N, C-alpha and C positions, 0 to 999 in steps of 0.2 A: 439884153432879157433872154434873146433865143438861145445863147451859148450857154445861159444858165440852166435852163430848161433841158439842152442837150447832155450837159453833164448829171442833172437829176432824175434824167430818163431810166436810166440802169436801175437806181435804186426805187423808183416809182414803180417799175414793172416787177423787180424781185418782191417788194411788198405785196403788190396785187397777186401775185403767185401765192404767195404764202398764207394770203388772208382767204384766194380760192379755195384753195387745198385743205384749210382747216374748216371752212365753211362746209365743203363736201362732207369730210370725216365727222362732222358735228351733225349734220342731217342723217348719215349713215347710223350714227349712234343712237339717235331718237329713233329710227327707224326700226332697229334692233329691239328696242323697248316697246315697238309698235305705237309710238308718240308721233303727233305731226310736227312737221318742220316749224310751224308758227310759234312753237314751245321755245324756239330759240330766242323770242321778245319776251319771253317770261322774266319780268324785273327782280322777282325774289329769286330764282335760280341764279339770275345773273351776278346778284349781291351776293349769294354763297359763294360762287366761283372766284369771283374776285377776293373774298375774304380768304378763303382756301388758300390762296398762292401763298399768304404768310404762313399757315400751317405746313404746307410742304417744303418750306424753309426752314421749320422748327427743328430743334435738335433733337428734341423727344420724338418726334413723327420718323426721324430718321434713324432713330436707335431702333424703334419699332420695325422698321422698314429693313433694316440690317438684319434682324431675325427672319423677317418675312421670306427674304430671298430663298431660303430653304424650299419653302412649299408652294411659291406662286407656281410653278410648272404642274404640281399634282392638283390645285385648284382648276387651272386651266383645262387639264386632259381631262377631268371626272367632269367638268361642265359639257365639253364636248362630248363625251359618251352619251350626256342625257340630252343632247339637243339643244341644250341651253345656251343662250348668248353669250359670248365671253365677256360682256360688259358687267355682267352678273358678278364677276371678280369683284368690283368695286362696291357690292352689298356688303360683302365681306369686311370690306375697308370701313365701309359707313358705321357697321355693326359694332367693331373690335378693334379698328384700326390694325388688323393683321395681330392682335396678341392673342395667343390660345390660351392664356391664363385669366383673359379678361373676364370679369364677374360685375355683374350688374347688382341694384340694389333690389331687383325685384326677382333675384337668383337666377338670373340667364347667366348662361356661361360660355367661353368658348369662341373660337373665330367667328360661329354663326349664331351665338347668343341664343342657344336653345334653353327653353325653359325645362326643367324636370319631366312634366308630363308629355310633351311634344317629343323630348330625347327618347323616353321610353317606348314611346309611341312607335318611333322609327329605328328600335332597335340598339339604341346606345345604351350601354350599362352604366349604373352610376351607383357605386356600394364604397365600403371602407377602403377597397384598395384602388379603385379606378374610377375616373371620371371621362367616360369616352366622347364627351364633349370637347373636350379637349383634345382628343385624338383628330391629329389634321386630315388623314384619310376617312376613317369611319363616318366623321361629323359632316365633311364635304358630303360624302356619298348619301348621307341622311338629308342634307339641305337640299340637294340636287333633287332627291325623290320627292322632298316635299314642295319645292318650286316646281317640279313636273306635274304635281298633283293640282298645285292652285292654277295652273296655266289651264289645264284640262277644264277644271272648272269654271273659271273665267274668261279664257278665250284671248287675253292679251297680257302680254309682258309686263306692263306698268301696273296692271292689276295685280299679278301673282307678287310683283315686290312690293304692293300697297299693304297686301293682306298678309305677307310674312311679316310684315310690321305690327299691324292692328289687329290681326285674326278675320280669318275667312267669314266668319260669322257677322262680324260688326260691317266688313265690307259689304257683304249681301246685303244687310239692312238700310247702309248708307245708298247703294244702288236703287233699291226699292224706292226708298225716299224721294231720290231725286228723281227717280224715273228716266236715269241715264246712267252709263258706263263711262260717258265721255271725260278726260281728264279735267278739261276747264271748267265742266260743271262741277265735279268732284272737290276740286281746288278752290271754289267759291269759299272765299273766309268769312262772309256774310252769313250763308248758309250752314257753314259747319258739318258738312255732311260725313266727313272723316275727321278724326282729331287732330290738332294744329302739329302734334310730333308726326304723325305721317303725311301730313301735307309738305312739311319741310323734309321729310325721311326721302321722299322719290326724286325731290329736287336736287337733295345733297349727293345721292348716287348718280344722277344724270351728270351733274357738275364735276364729280370725282372721274367719272369716265370720260369725259371731255379733256379735262386737265391730263389725265392718265395716257392720250391718245394725240395730245397736242404736241408735234415735232417742233415746234419753235420754240415753246416752253420747256420741253423736256431737254433740249440743248442749252438751256440756262440754267438748267440744276442738276443735282446730284440722282435724281429719280432715275433717269435713263441709265446711269451706271449701276444702281440697285437693279432694273428690270434686266438689263443685259446679264448682271452678276446671276440672275436667278436663271436665266436660259442655260446656262452653263453649269448647272447644278441639279442632282436629282438622287433621289433616295429610293432603297429598296426595303420590300419586305419581308422579314424572315421570321420563321416559327423557332420558339424556344420553348422549355419546358415550363410549366406552372411552377413558380417559388424562384426560377432562375433570378440572379443578379446582375444588374447594370455594370455594376463594378467588375465582376468578372468577365462580363461581355468585353467592356471596353479594355480590359488588359489583354484578353485573348487575340483581339484585332487591333490593337494599338490605335485606338482613338481615345481622346481625352474625354473623361466621364461627363464635364459639363456639356460637352456636344452632344453626346449621346442622349442626355437627359432632355436638352432641347427638341430632339426629334420625339421624344416620348413623354410629351408632358401631362399625357393622361393618366401614366401612374403616378399612384398618390406617393409612394414609397420606392425605394430603389430594387423594387424586385416586382417581378409579375405575380398575379393573383394565384395563389398555391390551390386553389379549388376547381382549377381547370387541369387538363392533361396536358395542353399547349396553348401558348398566347403568341399573337403576333407582336413584333415590335419593330422599329425602323432603324437602320443604319444607312449611311452614305452610300451611294451606288458604287463608289471606287474601292469599298471596302468588302464587297458581296463576294469576290474570288477569295479573299484573305479570310472571310467567315466559313467559306464552304471547307476551306484547307485545314482551318485551326479550331474550329469550334466543335466541342466534344460535350455530351450532356455528363455532368457528374454522378456517380453512382450512389453516393450519399447525399439528398437532398434535405433543405430545412423545409417544414411546413411552418409559415408563419400565421402568427394570430396576434389581434389586435387588441389590446387591453385599455378599455377607458378607466382612468385611474380614479379610485372614489376619497373622500377627504382625508380618512386616514392611512392613505397607500403611501408608500416607501418603495425605491426600487428594491431592496431587500426583500420586502412581504412580496412584492409580485413575483420577482422571481422564485422565492420559496415556493409561491402558489403553484406555480407552474412545471417546478422542478426542474430550472434551467438554472445554469450557473450565475451568481450575481454578476460578475465581471462581463460575461457575455451580453446581457441586457443593457449593461451600462456602454460597452463598447459600441453596439450595434444601433443603439439610440444617440450615440455622440453624448452622453450625460456626464456632467463634471461633477455632480450633485446627487447624494441619495435621495434627494427630495423631489416631487411629482407636484404638478399643481393639478387641483381637482380638474376632473373630466379630461385631462391630457392624455393624448393616445400614445402607448408606449408597446413598439412590437416585439414580440416574442417569437424568436426563431427556435422551433420545436426540431430537434434531430428526429428524424424519421424514424431511427431505432429505437427511441424510448418508449417504455410500454405507454401505448394509447392509453389503455383505461386508467391508469396512475395520473396521468397530467392532463386528463380531460374531465375530471369529477364535474367542474362548474362551468364546463364550456357549451355554449348553444349556438348553433348555426342557422343563419336565416337562408331559407331556400331562394335561390334565384333561379330566373327563366332557363330553362332548358337542362335544368339539373335532373339528376337520377340517383336512385340510392346506390347505384353502382360507381356513378362519377364522384360521389361525395366519399363511399368508401374507399375509393382509389387514392383519392387527394388527401385524406386524413389517416390513412392507414389502418382503419378500422372496417372490420367485416361487414357485410350486408345484414347478418343474422344480429350482430353486437346490436347494430343501429335500431333494428327491429325490435329488439326485446327492450332497450333503453325507452323507446318511443311507443311501445305497445301496437306497434303498428302489425296489421294483419296482412295487407299486400304490398306491393312494391312501388306503389305511385306514391308522391310528394306534390304536393301543392306549393306554387310561388308564395314566398312570404312566410311559409309555414317555419316553425324554430324547433329544431332537431337538437335534442341533447346527445353529445358526442362522449 
């Protein structure tokens, strides 16, 4: 029996060291959320943790993670910039499984699942050309600002995470009703101070953070490979003119178009919005030097318009109405038939040299935040005076949401 114990001793010591190491790490993770170490015994959290083992092995999950390696370093850097615990990376995972195109039934979208009102409040643009909730940098910056504000309001990171899910107003009311902001009190299933979804939400984030930092688990899965792959990849932000095509950029710097689109999923089409003088896009860092050497702005640019098809519309009728060649509209939208569906969006590439008054008779522009008559004039190649005359404007001020005839 003594010899058997001697043989087993190294394995027992090794298991004990792994347990001690993981225990210390898990306590540190809880501390980063301002949660007491006793939460390690929470049965619901441990059940979520155990069930998530299968999720981490799931093919769909690894498909999402295979895309996510591109922007994990960016998320980490932005969280650090705002003094937010790095474990909040897993809040993004809990929200969207790192899918930039994630979209909920409640109309939340992107990595951080912003609803339209909150997105606009934090400066994210949503219009017919872009949805910046899917912009991996801008959306993370907005989420970091939002989380920072929630932390300033509630004073604890677990409360900031819960408020991110259910709203600060609902959480404030819950704390008032409970007479406490202690996690054990707020998670009481009988009193239901906060919604069931939020009670599971904070546990899921903590469980994911623990699994994502469990060296013993990582060594057994492909997840470590994906995180290490993330550390070796970075992206760069470059400015291009409004109306620039991703296809053109991909050819100039020698990067597959699909890879460039993955980095710029906030663009609804293959081009940057034409109503701005310049716009940020993302390219792999290894292509930055090549971009600086090879990229140049084309002298003749297209101004893009979005036509929402009516019931009687055909491609021929649409092309004729805008004074654009029929084949241009067909090719640009990858259409094989003259037929278009009701309310289908058709992109019209308007050459900037075409007479503006002739092609814009029935075109209306909705003023966005930050727009001026000068910026609209420059984007659509129409003089400020022309816009003022058509819209009977006396001054140069325009309001957000105002419709201008161009």
